[in-house]
C-alpha positions as CSV (number, residue, x, y, z in Angstrom):
1,X,-59.4,74.2,71.3
2,X,-60.5,71.5,73.6
3,X,-58.5,68.6,75.1
4,X,-60.7,65.7,74.2
5,X,-62.3,65.2,70.8
6,X,-66.1,65.3,70.8
7,X,-66.6,66.4,74.4
8,X,-65.7,69.2,76.9
9,X,-65.6,72.9,76.8
10,X,-64.0,74.9,73.9
11,X,-61.4,77.5,74.8
12,X,-60.7,80.4,72.5
13,X,-57.2,81.7,73.2
14,X,-55.2,81.3,70.0
15,X,-54.7,84.2,67.6
16,X,-52.4,84.6,64.7
17,X,-50.4,87.9,64.7
18,X,-50.6,89.9,61.5
19,X,-47.3,91.1,60.0
20,X,-46.4,94.7,60.6
21,X,-48.4,97.0,58.3
22,X,-51.2,94.4,57.6
23,X,-54.6,95.6,58.7
24,X,-56.3,92.2,58.8
25,X,-56.0,88.5,57.9
26,X,-58.8,86.9,56.0
27,X,-59.9,83.5,54.5
28,X,-57.8,81.0,56.6
29,X,-57.3,77.4,55.7
30,X,-55.9,75.0,58.3
31,X,-54.6,71.4,58.5
32,X,-53.1,69.4,61.3
33,X,-50.7,66.5,61.8
34,X,-48.1,65.2,64.2
35,X,-48.6,63.6,67.7
36,X,-52.2,64.2,68.8
37,X,-52.5,66.6,65.9
38,X,-50.4,69.1,67.8
39,X,-48.8,70.5,64.6
40,X,-51.1,73.3,63.1
41,X,-50.5,74.7,59.6
42,X,-52.4,77.8,58.4
43,X,-52.7,79.5,55.1
44,X,-54.2,82.9,55.3
45,X,-54.4,86.0,53.1
46,X,-53.6,89.6,54.0
47,X,-56.7,91.7,53.2
48,X,-56.6,93.0,49.6
49,X,-57.2,96.7,49.0
50,X,-60.7,96.0,47.7
51,X,-61.5,94.5,51.1
52,X,-60.2,97.4,53.2
53,X,-56.6,96.2,53.3
54,X,-53.3,97.5,52.1
55,X,-50.6,95.9,49.9
56,X,-48.1,93.7,51.8
57,X,-44.6,93.3,50.3
58,X,-46.1,94.7,47.1
59,X,-48.8,92.0,46.9
60,X,-52.4,93.1,46.8
61,X,-53.5,90.1,48.9
62,X,-50.5,88.1,50.0
63,X,-50.8,84.4,50.7
64,X,-48.8,83.7,54.0
65,X,-48.0,80.7,56.1
66,X,-48.1,80.1,59.9
67,X,-47.0,77.0,61.8
68,X,-47.4,75.9,65.5
69,X,-45.8,72.8,66.9
70,X,-47.5,72.9,70.3
71,X,-51.2,73.0,69.5
72,X,-51.3,76.8,68.8
73,X,-49.8,78.0,72.0
74,X,-46.8,79.4,70.1
75,X,-46.1,80.0,66.4
76,X,-42.6,79.3,65.2
77,X,-43.4,80.4,61.6
78,X,-45.4,83.5,61.3
79,X,-46.6,85.5,58.2
80,X,-44.1,83.8,55.8
81,X,-44.4,84.3,52.1
82,X,-43.2,81.1,50.6
83,X,-40.7,81.0,47.7
84,X,-42.4,81.5,44.3
85,X,-45.4,83.4,45.8
86,X,-43.8,86.8,45.9
87,X,-44.7,90.0,44.0
88,X,-42.1,88.9,41.3
89,X,-44.6,86.1,40.5
90,X,-48.0,87.5,41.2
91,X,-49.9,90.8,41.5
92,X,-52.0,89.2,44.3
93,X,-54.0,86.2,45.3
94,X,-57.7,85.5,45.5
95,X,-59.7,84.6,48.6
96,X,-60.6,80.9,48.8
97,X,-58.3,80.0,45.8
98,X,-56.3,77.6,47.9
99,X,-56.9,74.3,49.8
100,X,-54.8,71.8,51.9
101,X,-54.6,68.2,51.1
102,X,-54.8,65.9,54.1
103,X,-51.2,65.6,55.4
104,X,-49.3,62.3,55.2
105,X,-46.8,62.2,58.1
106,X,-44.5,65.2,57.5
107,X,-45.6,65.6,53.9
108,X,-47.7,68.7,53.4
109,X,-49.4,69.8,50.2
110,X,-51.6,72.7,49.2
111,X,-53.0,73.6,45.9
112,X,-53.7,77.1,44.6
113,X,-55.5,78.2,41.5
114,X,-57.2,81.4,40.4
115,X,-58.2,83.4,37.4
116,X,-55.2,85.6,37.8
117,X,-52.6,83.3,39.2
118,X,-51.0,80.1,38.1
119,X,-52.5,76.8,39.2
120,X,-49.9,75.0,41.2
121,X,-49.1,72.8,44.2
122,X,-46.7,73.6,47.1
123,X,-45.2,70.6,48.8
124,X,-43.1,70.2,51.9
125,X,-41.6,66.8,53.0
126,X,-40.2,68.2,56.2
127,X,-43.3,69.4,58.0
128,X,-43.2,72.9,56.5
129,X,-39.6,73.9,56.9
130,X,-38.9,73.9,53.1
131,X,-41.3,74.0,50.1
132,X,-41.2,73.1,46.4
133,X,-43.6,74.6,43.9
134,X,-44.9,72.6,41.0
135,X,-46.8,74.2,38.1
136,X,-50.1,72.6,36.9
137,X,-51.5,75.3,34.6
138,X,-49.5,78.4,33.8
139,X,-51.1,81.8,33.8
140,X,-49.3,84.3,31.6
141,X,-51.2,87.3,33.0
142,X,-50.5,86.7,36.7
143,X,-49.0,90.2,37.1
144,X,-52.0,91.9,35.6
145,X,-53.4,94.5,37.9
146,X,-56.7,95.0,36.1
147,X,-55.6,98.0,33.9
148,X,-53.8,96.2,31.1
149,X,-55.9,94.7,28.3
150,X,-55.6,91.0,27.6
151,X,-57.2,88.5,25.2
152,X,-59.5,85.9,26.6
153,X,-57.5,83.1,28.1
154,X,-58.0,79.7,29.8
155,X,-57.4,79.4,33.6
156,X,-58.6,78.0,36.9
157,X,-61.9,79.3,38.3
158,X,-60.5,79.6,41.8
159,X,-62.1,76.4,43.2
160,X,-59.6,73.7,43.9
161,X,-59.1,70.5,45.8
162,X,-56.1,68.2,46.4
163,X,-55.4,64.8,48.0
164,X,-52.3,62.6,48.5
165,X,-52.8,58.9,47.8
166,X,-51.1,56.0,49.5
167,X,-48.2,56.1,47.1
168,X,-47.5,59.8,47.6
169,X,-49.1,60.9,44.3
170,X,-50.9,64.2,44.6
171,X,-54.3,64.4,42.9
172,X,-55.8,67.7,42.0
173,X,-59.2,68.9,40.7
174,X,-60.1,72.4,39.7
175,X,-62.8,74.3,37.8
176,X,-62.0,75.4,34.2
177,X,-62.6,79.1,33.4
178,X,-61.9,81.7,30.8
179,X,-61.0,85.2,31.9
180,X,-60.2,88.6,30.3
181,X,-59.1,92.1,31.2
182,X,-60.8,94.9,29.4
183,X,-58.2,97.4,30.4
184,X,-60.4,98.7,33.3
185,X,-61.4,95.5,35.1
186,X,-60.9,91.7,35.4
187,X,-63.8,89.8,34.0
188,X,-64.7,86.1,33.6
189,X,-67.0,84.0,31.4
190,X,-69.6,82.3,33.7
191,X,-70.8,79.9,31.0
192,X,-67.4,78.1,31.0
193,X,-67.7,74.4,31.9
194,X,-65.4,71.6,33.0
195,X,-63.8,70.2,36.1
196,X,-60.1,69.5,35.3
197,X,-58.0,66.6,36.6
198,X,-54.2,66.5,37.1
199,X,-51.8,64.5,39.3
200,X,-48.1,64.8,40.2
201,X,-47.0,62.1,37.8
202,X,-48.1,64.4,34.9
203,X,-46.3,67.3,33.2
204,X,-47.5,70.9,33.2
205,X,-50.8,71.1,31.5
206,X,-50.9,72.3,27.9
207,X,-53.1,75.4,27.7
208,X,-54.3,74.3,24.2
209,X,-55.6,71.1,25.7
210,X,-57.4,72.8,28.6
211,X,-58.9,75.3,26.1
212,X,-60.7,72.4,24.3
213,X,-63.2,70.7,26.7
214,X,-63.9,67.8,24.2
215,X,-60.1,67.1,24.0
216,X,-59.9,67.1,27.8
217,X,-62.8,64.7,28.1
218,X,-61.2,62.4,25.4
219,X,-57.9,62.5,27.3
220,X,-59.5,61.5,30.6
221,X,-58.5,64.9,32.0
222,X,-62.0,66.2,32.6
223,X,-63.7,64.8,35.7
224,X,-67.0,66.5,35.4
225,X,-69.1,68.6,33.0
226,X,-72.8,69.4,32.3
227,X,-74.3,66.2,31.2
228,X,-76.7,66.1,28.2
229,X,-80.1,64.4,28.9
230,X,-82.2,63.7,25.9
231,X,-83.9,66.9,24.6
232,X,-83.3,68.8,27.9
233,X,-80.8,71.7,27.6
234,X,-79.4,74.6,29.6
235,X,-82.1,77.3,30.0
236,X,-80.3,79.8,32.2
237,X,-78.2,79.9,35.3
238,X,-77.2,82.3,38.1
239,X,-73.6,83.2,38.7
240,X,-71.4,81.6,41.4
241,X,-68.1,83.1,40.2
242,X,-67.0,79.6,39.1
243,X,-67.4,77.1,36.2
244,X,-70.7,75.4,35.5
245,X,-69.0,72.3,37.1
246,X,-66.9,73.2,40.2
247,X,-66.5,73.2,44.0
248,X,-64.5,70.0,43.9
249,X,-63.7,67.6,46.8
250,X,-61.5,64.5,46.8
251,X,-61.4,61.4,49.1
252,X,-58.8,58.6,49.0
253,X,-59.8,55.3,50.7
254,X,-57.6,52.7,52.4
255,X,-57.4,50.8,49.1
256,X,-56.1,53.8,47.2
257,X,-59.4,54.4,45.3
258,X,-60.1,58.0,44.5
259,X,-63.5,59.6,44.8
260,X,-64.3,63.0,43.3
261,X,-67.3,65.2,44.2
262,X,-68.5,68.5,42.7
263,X,-71.5,70.7,42.0
264,X,-72.6,70.9,38.4
265,X,-75.4,72.6,36.5
266,X,-78.0,69.9,35.8
267,X,-80.5,70.0,32.9
268,X,-84.2,69.3,33.2
269,X,-86.8,70.5,35.7
270,X,-85.9,74.2,35.8
271,X,-87.0,76.5,38.6
272,X,-89.8,79.1,38.0
273,X,-87.1,81.8,37.4
274,X,-86.4,79.9,35.1
275,X,-82.9,78.6,36.0
276,X,-81.4,75.2,35.9
277,X,-80.5,73.8,39.3
278,X,-77.1,72.5,40.4
279,X,-76.7,69.0,41.7
280,X,-73.9,67.2,43.5
281,X,-72.2,64.8,41.1
282,X,-69.6,62.2,41.8
283,X,-67.1,59.9,40.0
284,X,-64.5,57.4,41.1
285,X,-61.2,56.1,39.8
286,X,-60.6,52.7,41.3
287,X,-57.0,51.7,42.0
288,X,-55.3,50.0,39.0
289,X,-58.4,50.4,36.9
290,X,-57.9,51.8,33.3
291,X,-60.6,54.4,33.4
292,X,-63.1,56.5,35.4
293,X,-66.4,55.2,36.5
294,X,-69.5,56.8,35.1
295,X,-70.7,60.2,36.3
296,X,-73.3,59.9,39.1
297,X,-75.9,62.5,39.8
298,X,-76.3,62.2,43.6
299,X,-79.5,64.3,43.5
300,X,-81.3,62.4,40.7
301,X,-84.9,61.6,41.4
302,X,-88.2,63.1,42.4
303,X,-87.1,64.1,45.9
304,X,-84.5,66.5,44.6
305,X,-86.5,67.8,41.6
306,X,-86.7,71.4,42.6
307,X,-83.7,71.9,44.9
308,X,-80.2,73.5,44.5
309,X,-77.1,71.7,45.8
310,X,-73.8,73.5,46.1
311,X,-70.6,73.8,48.2
312,X,-70.0,70.1,49.0
313,X,-67.6,69.3,51.7
314,X,-66.4,65.7,52.5
315,X,-64.6,64.1,55.4
316,X,-61.2,62.7,54.5
317,X,-61.9,59.5,56.5
318,X,-64.6,57.1,55.4
319,X,-67.3,55.6,57.7
320,X,-68.1,52.0,57.1
321,X,-67.2,52.3,53.4
322,X,-69.3,55.4,53.1
323,X,-68.2,58.9,52.2
324,X,-69.5,61.5,54.6
325,X,-70.6,64.7,53.0
326,X,-72.4,68.0,53.8
327,X,-73.6,70.5,51.2
328,X,-75.8,73.5,51.0
329,X,-79.3,73.2,49.6
330,X,-82.2,75.5,48.8
331,X,-85.3,75.8,46.8
332,X,-83.8,78.8,45.0
333,X,-80.9,78.5,42.6
334,X,-78.0,80.9,43.0
335,X,-76.4,83.0,45.6
336,X,-77.3,86.6,46.3
337,X,-73.7,87.1,47.5
338,X,-72.3,86.3,44.0
339,X,-75.3,87.4,41.9
340,X,-77.4,90.2,43.3
341,X,-80.2,89.5,40.8
342,X,-80.9,86.4,42.9
343,X,-83.3,87.1,45.9
344,X,-82.0,86.6,49.4
345,X,-83.3,83.2,50.5
346,X,-83.1,80.6,53.2
347,X,-80.6,77.7,52.8
348,X,-80.0,74.5,54.7
349,X,-77.0,72.3,55.3
350,X,-77.7,68.6,54.5
351,X,-75.7,65.6,55.6
352,X,-75.4,62.4,53.5
353,X,-73.4,59.2,53.5
354,X,-72.6,57.9,50.1
355,X,-71.7,54.1,49.9
356,X,-68.7,53.3,47.7
357,X,-71.0,50.8,45.9
358,X,-72.7,53.8,44.4
359,X,-69.8,53.8,41.9
360,X,-69.9,50.1,41.0
361,X,-70.9,49.5,37.4
362,X,-74.5,48.3,36.8
363,X,-74.7,44.5,36.9
364,X,-71.6,44.1,39.2
365,X,-73.7,44.1,42.3
366,X,-76.6,46.0,43.7
367,X,-76.0,49.7,44.3
368,X,-77.5,50.8,47.6
369,X,-78.1,54.6,47.6
370,X,-77.3,57.0,50.3
371,X,-80.0,57.3,52.9
372,X,-82.6,59.9,51.8
373,X,-85.4,61.8,53.5
374,X,-88.5,60.4,51.7
375,X,-90.3,63.8,52.2
376,X,-89.2,66.6,49.9
377,X,-89.2,70.3,50.7
378,X,-92.3,72.2,49.7
379,X,-92.3,74.5,46.7
380,X,-93.0,77.3,46.4
381,X,-91.7,78.5,49.8
382,X,-92.7,81.1,51.0
383,X,-96.3,80.2,50.2
384,X,-99.1,82.5,49.2
385,X,-101.9,80.1,48.5
386,X,-101.0,76.4,47.8
387,X,-97.7,74.6,48.0
388,X,-96.6,71.0,47.1
389,X,-93.9,68.6,48.1
390,X,-92.7,65.2,46.8
391,X,-93.2,62.0,48.8
392,X,-91.3,58.8,47.9
393,X,-92.4,55.5,49.4
394,X,-90.3,52.4,49.2
395,X,-93.3,50.3,50.1
396,X,-97.1,50.7,50.7
397,X,-97.3,52.9,53.8
398,X,-99.8,54.5,56.2
399,X,-99.3,58.3,55.8
400,X,-100.6,61.2,57.7
401,X,-99.7,64.9,57.6
402,X,-99.8,67.4,60.5
403,X,-99.4,71.1,60.1
404,X,-98.3,73.0,63.2
405,X,-97.2,76.5,64.1
406,X,-94.1,77.7,65.9
407,X,-95.7,77.1,69.2
408,X,-96.2,73.4,68.4
409,X,-100.0,73.8,68.1
410,X,-101.7,71.6,65.5
411,X,-103.3,73.6,62.8
412,X,-104.4,70.9,60.3
413,X,-104.3,67.1,60.2
414,X,-104.6,65.2,56.9
415,X,-104.9,61.4,57.0
416,X,-103.9,60.0,53.7
417,X,-104.4,56.4,54.8
418,X,-102.5,53.6,53.0
419,X,-100.6,54.9,50.0
420,X,-99.0,52.8,47.3
421,X,-95.2,52.5,46.9
422,X,-93.6,55.0,44.5
423,X,-93.6,58.8,44.1
424,X,-96.4,61.1,45.1
425,X,-97.0,64.8,44.9
426,X,-98.8,66.2,48.0
427,X,-100.5,69.7,47.9
428,X,-101.1,71.8,51.0
429,X,-103.6,74.7,51.1
430,X,-102.3,77.7,53.1
431,X,-105.0,80.1,51.9
432,X,-106.5,80.6,55.3
433,X,-103.3,80.7,57.3
434,X,-101.9,83.8,58.8
435,X,-98.4,85.0,57.8
436,X,-95.7,83.3,59.7
437,X,-93.6,80.1,60.1
438,X,-95.2,76.7,60.1
439,X,-94.0,73.1,60.1
440,X,-95.5,70.2,58.2
441,X,-94.8,66.7,59.7
442,X,-95.3,63.6,57.6
443,X,-95.7,60.4,59.4
444,X,-94.9,57.3,57.4
445,X,-95.7,54.1,59.3
446,X,-95.1,55.9,62.5
447,X,-91.8,57.6,61.5
448,X,-91.9,61.4,61.4
449,X,-90.3,63.8,58.9
450,X,-90.6,67.5,59.4
451,X,-89.9,70.5,57.2
452,X,-90.3,74.3,57.6
453,X,-92.9,76.3,55.6
454,X,-93.2,80.1,55.5
455,X,-96.6,81.6,54.7
456,X,-96.6,85.2,53.4
């Protein structure tokens, strides 16, 4: 903690106490409310057996609740299993399968959804004293321990988001998945697609509807999906453990407009593996409008042609009518953590601001795009001989390129002179460079943009 937002020294002095018999607590999720955000609410799991833990109250991974009313100095609720989340309901919970909505006063909401649990929200209107469970998508195999065979069934993929609007309606997005138990293990179908929508004015979802993605789309219950693009198609994809359209985020603005963000497999321009890349997509539902806006690929264009974009995270507050978002990006599709056939590789965290006008229909008014770095990352990277990067110029510009080593010493300088507006592909020759880390700096009319390059 630190007393003043944005400045001062951080103090680490707050620790949750694990219940007796629990070896460790894992995968915490936190929200705050109350005067000066002094009320802290934490969801955390007891470590499952597979992660070196032991069962707690007969749950192989129990989801438990903590609360502090004094900024974490003391905890008046510790290690509580909320009603409806006991071993009578579930065999256990999955890490990261739960997410808080931004609190509204004393109203708290979190959503949970996994391949082997129901998808549901828990809501408290008295700051966490009492809770009510509302089903979204039932799971008839929530007590399956991995040894009882099941047919393939529809479920949540374990990636969820929730938000409370100005009228108190809870909006939920979750990835759509199929799962199965072979009698010896839990398995899932990584080619399943669809980001599902539900809100608290709706009844429990019909599993037959969720099983049919075309019916979901026609019913306006599917936020996102892999979008067809002419003759391009899905070539192949690495596994993230979720749907082809997943990792949802939701923002509600002051006018009660809802904005949804997610990562989706995107056809066209595959990697050399070859795999399709994932992009960040977005869609809005403006207040009192009868339908969704069009799906927007936020990574469309030459700058993002050979980059992966996953794990979006958005701020719940807007900045000058712009959504603030960070996401992970890399030249290599996939995650070695989730798919060991993918090589270990460097990733970056990018920050963007997306104007709400991005979602306005074409012809309503101009749609300014989020600020972009006009200089793309080089590919391939690491480099053995030559590598290239994309350059996008809004206007005719004077361009030069400087290659330097980690000591800041200039190795090469390339003066491109005046270049026309539009997209360009720039190639760098690294044949004579020693192995190591280098930086290429592109100066556009005096403004510099730098990226890292690794030479093998």
